[in-house]
N, C-alpha and C positions, 0 to 999 in steps of 0.2 A: 838670527832670522827675523829680522823686523818685521818681513812679510806675515809672517806666521803666529805673530803678537796681534793678541785680542784682550780687553779690559779684564777677561778673565782666565785666560790661558796664555802660554809661551813654550815654545820649542827650544831646545838646544842643542846644538851638535858638540858630540863628542869628541875627544882627541883618538878614540878607536875608529871613528866613522858611523856609530851609530848616534841614535836622538833618542834625546828624552823630553817628554812633554810635561811641561807643572800643569796643571788646574786647580782653581780655585773655586768654592762654592759662589762665592760672592766676588763683584770687582775689584780687583787690587791696582788699577791702574786708569788713568783717562788720557785720552788722545788731545795732545795740543792742535792749532790751528796748523801749524806746520807740519803735521803727521808722526811728531815724535810722540814716547809714551811719556808720562810722568805718574810715579806711586801717588796713590791716593792718602792724603793724612789724614787721617781719625782721631788724633789726639786732640784735645781741648784744651786750650788756655785761660786762666781767668784773667780777666781783665778789669782796669779801674770802675770801667762803667757796667759791668754786670758779673 
């Protein structure tokens, strides 16, 4: 249910016909320019310059 997806919530259709909503206290995804959603990567990488 892409239309019901936001930065911090998402609704899933279950096989039995019910729905489950997943809600997060903080954003876990960001919307791309094409309208699709991408997970937010909060991992840090050590680079040669820092």
